[in-house]
C-alpha positions as CSV (number, residue, x, y, z in Angstrom):
1,M,-14.3,4.7,-8.8
2,R,-14.3,5.5,-5.1
3,V,-11.8,3.9,-2.8
4,F,-12.3,3.6,1.0
5,G,-9.3,3.0,3.2
6,F,-8.1,2.1,6.7
7,A,-5.4,3.4,9.0
8,W,-1.8,2.3,8.5
9,L,-0.5,-0.5,10.7
10,L,2.8,-0.4,12.6
11,A,4.2,-3.2,10.5
12,G,3.5,-1.3,7.3
13,T,1.2,-4.0,6.1
14,V,-1.1,-2.8,3.4
15,L,-4.7,-3.6,4.0
16,A,-7.4,-4.8,1.5
17,V,-10.3,-2.4,0.9
18,A,-13.2,-2.9,-1.5
19,C,-13.8,-0.8,-4.6
20,G,-17.1,-0.8,-6.4
21,K,-19.6,1.5,-8.0
22,S,-20.1,4.9,-6.3
23,G,-22.9,4.7,-3.8
24,S,-23.0,0.9,-3.5
25,A,-22.1,-0.9,-0.3
26,P,-18.5,-2.3,-0.5
27,P,-18.5,-6.1,-1.2
28,T,-16.7,-8.6,1.1
29,P,-13.4,-9.4,-0.7
30,A,-12.8,-13.0,-1.6
31,P,-9.9,-14.8,0.2
32,T,-6.6,-15.1,-1.7
33,P,-6.5,-18.4,-3.6
34,A,-4.3,-21.1,-2.1
35,S,-1.3,-22.4,-3.9
36,G,-2.3,-24.4,-6.9
37,S,-5.7,-22.8,-7.3
38,P,-6.6,-20.6,-10.3
39,A,-4.8,-17.3,-10.3
40,A,-6.7,-14.2,-9.2
41,P,-8.1,-12.1,-12.0
42,R,-5.7,-9.5,-13.5
43,A,-6.5,-5.8,-13.0
44,G,-7.7,-5.4,-16.5
45,D,-10.0,-8.5,-16.6
46,P,-13.7,-8.3,-15.7
47,A,-14.4,-9.3,-12.1
48,S,-16.9,-12.0,-11.3
49,A,-20.4,-10.5,-11.0
50,A,-21.7,-10.1,-7.5
51,A,-25.2,-9.7,-6.2
52,G,-27.0,-6.7,-7.6
53,G,-24.9,-6.8,-10.8
54,T,-21.9,-5.0,-9.5
55,N,-18.3,-6.0,-10.5
56,P,-16.2,-5.6,-7.3
57,R,-12.4,-5.2,-7.5
58,I,-10.0,-5.4,-4.7
59,I,-7.6,-2.5,-4.0
60,R,-5.0,-2.8,-1.2
61,T,-3.6,0.5,-0.2
62,G,-3.0,2.7,2.8
63,V,-5.3,5.6,3.3
64,L,-7.0,7.2,6.3
65,V,-10.3,6.2,7.8
66,G,-13.0,8.2,6.1
67,E,-10.8,9.4,3.3
68,S,-11.9,8.8,-0.3
69,F,-10.3,9.4,-3.6
70,H,-10.7,8.5,-7.3
71,P,-7.5,7.0,-8.8
72,D,-6.9,7.7,-12.5
73,R,-6.6,4.5,-14.5
74,S,-5.4,6.0,-17.8
75,D,-2.0,5.1,-19.3
76,E,-1.3,8.8,-19.7
77,A,-2.0,9.6,-16.0
78,I,0.2,6.7,-14.9
79,R,3.1,7.8,-17.0
80,A,2.7,11.4,-15.9
81,F,2.3,10.7,-12.2
82,V,5.0,12.4,-10.0
83,A,5.7,11.6,-6.4
84,D,5.3,14.7,-4.2
85,V,7.8,13.2,-1.7
86,K,11.2,12.1,-2.9
87,S,12.6,8.7,-1.9
88,D,15.3,8.5,0.8
89,E,17.2,5.3,1.2
90,T,19.9,6.7,3.5
91,G,21.0,4.1,6.1
92,G,18.4,1.5,6.7
93,E,17.2,-0.9,9.4
94,C,15.3,-4.1,8.8
95,S,12.9,-6.3,10.8
96,L,11.5,-9.7,9.8
97,T,8.1,-11.0,10.9
98,R,6.7,-14.5,10.2
99,T,2.9,-14.7,10.5
100,G,1.2,-17.6,12.3
101,G,-0.9,-20.1,10.3
102,S,-0.2,-19.0,6.8
103,G,3.6,-18.9,7.3
104,A,4.0,-15.7,5.4
105,T,7.1,-13.6,5.9
106,I,7.1,-9.8,6.1
107,A,10.4,-7.9,5.7
108,S,10.1,-4.2,6.7
109,A,12.9,-1.8,5.9
110,S,13.0,1.7,7.5
111,Y,15.3,4.5,6.3
112,P,17.4,5.8,7.9
113,T,16.3,4.1,11.1
114,R,13.1,2.7,12.6
115,R,13.1,5.4,15.3
116,D,13.4,8.2,12.8
117,S,11.9,6.7,9.7
118,R,11.4,8.9,6.6
119,M,10.7,6.1,4.3
120,Q,9.3,2.6,4.9
121,V,9.3,-0.4,2.6
122,S,7.4,-3.6,3.3
123,I,7.7,-6.8,1.4
124,T,5.5,-9.9,1.9
125,F,6.3,-13.4,0.8
126,D,4.0,-16.4,1.0
127,S,4.9,-19.7,2.8
128,S,6.6,-20.9,-0.4
129,G,8.8,-17.8,-0.6
130,R,7.0,-16.2,-3.5
131,L,6.8,-12.4,-3.5
132,V,3.2,-11.4,-3.2
133,R,3.2,-7.8,-2.1
134,F,5.3,-4.7,-1.9
135,S,4.4,-1.4,-0.3
136,E,6.3,1.9,0.1
137,R,5.6,4.9,2.2
138,R,7.6,8.2,1.9
139,G,7.3,10.7,4.7
140,P,7.6,10.5,8.5
141,T,5.3,8.0,10.2
142,P,2.4,9.4,12.1
143,F,3.3,7.3,15.1
144,S,6.4,9.4,15.7
145,A,4.1,12.3,16.7
146,I,2.2,10.2,19.3
147,P,3.4,10.9,22.9
148,P,4.4,7.8,24.9
149,G,1.6,6.6,27.2
150,T,-1.2,7.9,25.0
151,P,-4.5,6.0,25.8
152,A,-5.5,3.5,23.2
153,S,-8.9,5.3,22.9
154,Q,-7.1,8.4,21.5
155,L,-4.7,6.7,19.1
156,D,-6.9,6.7,16.0
157,S,-7.7,10.4,16.1
158,L,-4.1,11.4,16.9
159,I,-2.7,9.2,14.1
160,K,-5.3,10.6,11.6
161,A,-4.5,14.2,12.6
162,A,-0.7,13.7,12.5
163,D,-0.9,11.9,9.1
164,A,-3.1,14.6,7.6
165,K,-0.5,17.3,8.5
166,T,2.3,15.7,6.4
167,R,2.4,15.1,2.7
168,T,3.2,11.5,1.9
169,T,3.7,9.4,-1.1
170,T,2.6,5.7,-1.1
171,I,3.1,2.9,-3.6
172,S,1.6,-0.5,-3.5
173,L,2.3,-3.4,-5.8
174,D,0.0,-6.4,-5.3
175,Y,1.4,-9.3,-7.3
176,A,-1.3,-11.7,-6.3
177,I,-4.0,-9.7,-8.2
178,D,-1.6,-7.8,-10.6
179,Q,-2.7,-4.4,-9.3
180,A,-0.7,-1.3,-8.3
181,V,-1.6,2.0,-6.7
182,A,0.5,5.2,-6.3
183,S,-0.8,8.2,-4.4
184,N,0.1,11.5,-2.9
185,R,-2.0,12.6,0.1
186,G,-2.0,14.7,3.3
187,G,-0.3,18.0,4.0
188,G,-3.5,20.0,3.4
189,K,-3.6,19.2,-0.3
190,P,-5.9,17.0,-2.4
191,T,-5.1,13.4,-2.8
192,T,-3.9,12.4,-6.2
193,A,-3.6,8.7,-7.2
194,V,-3.2,6.4,-10.2
195,L,-4.3,2.7,-10.5
196,G,-2.9,0.2,-12.9
197,T,-1.2,-3.2,-13.3
198,V,2.0,-4.0,-11.5
199,R,3.9,-3.9,-14.8
200,A,2.7,-0.4,-15.6
201,I,3.9,1.1,-12.3
202,E,6.8,-1.0,-10.9
203,K,9.4,0.4,-13.4
204,L,8.3,4.0,-13.5
205,E,11.5,6.1,-13.3
206,T,9.5,9.0,-11.9
207,L,8.9,6.9,-8.8
208,G,12.4,5.6,-8.3
209,P,11.6,3.1,-9.8
210,P,9.7,1.0,-7.2
211,V,11.4,-2.2,-8.4
212,A,14.8,-0.7,-7.5
213,H,13.5,0.1,-4.0
214,L,12.2,-3.5,-3.8
215,E,15.6,-5.0,-4.6
216,R,17.4,-2.6,-2.2
217,A,15.1,-3.7,0.7
218,R,15.6,-7.4,-0.2
219,K,19.4,-6.9,-0.1
220,L,19.2,-5.0,3.2
221,C,17.0,-7.7,4.8
222,G,18.6,-10.7,3.2
223,V,15.5,-12.1,1.7
């Protein structure tokens, strides 16, 4: 499985990227079902067949433009996965964003501060207040290395270069499609990643566990 990613957003929102058979063009992901519609397929269920006989799956994660990696899906690899960057929940500042249209709320926690962030946690709730997504990034943000007044035309290349210099650990729990990804990347080392269900990763003690970081951020942000 090959995963293609996009650059991190300032809000820490995790983007959707397509995952298919190696060498095939990435399919267009289907929209998230509205409330009351059938639930999205679980990570272990067969996806609906697309044109050409491929079975696309959706992976939301944060990787660099042009970077590719193959996450290990085995239970053994998930249990053995170790974060290269330790979590740091010292201090903490929170910001809340309500999106237009969908009415989703995004709570973003930065530790120890937004200005000098070494760990970021983003939690997304739908308009009914249901938790739909959690993401965590350990390591300094690449934006801290961008000089003020940098032209927009140079931002992508500078962010990519800054991010590649630093080893980071990222964790994504997508409750809407019951899929989780944990990865180590950057710092001149190969990317290592695992892919599984939310249940398989959210309580891994080797990662914190993520569910504890989720609750810490909820308490900090009052959501």
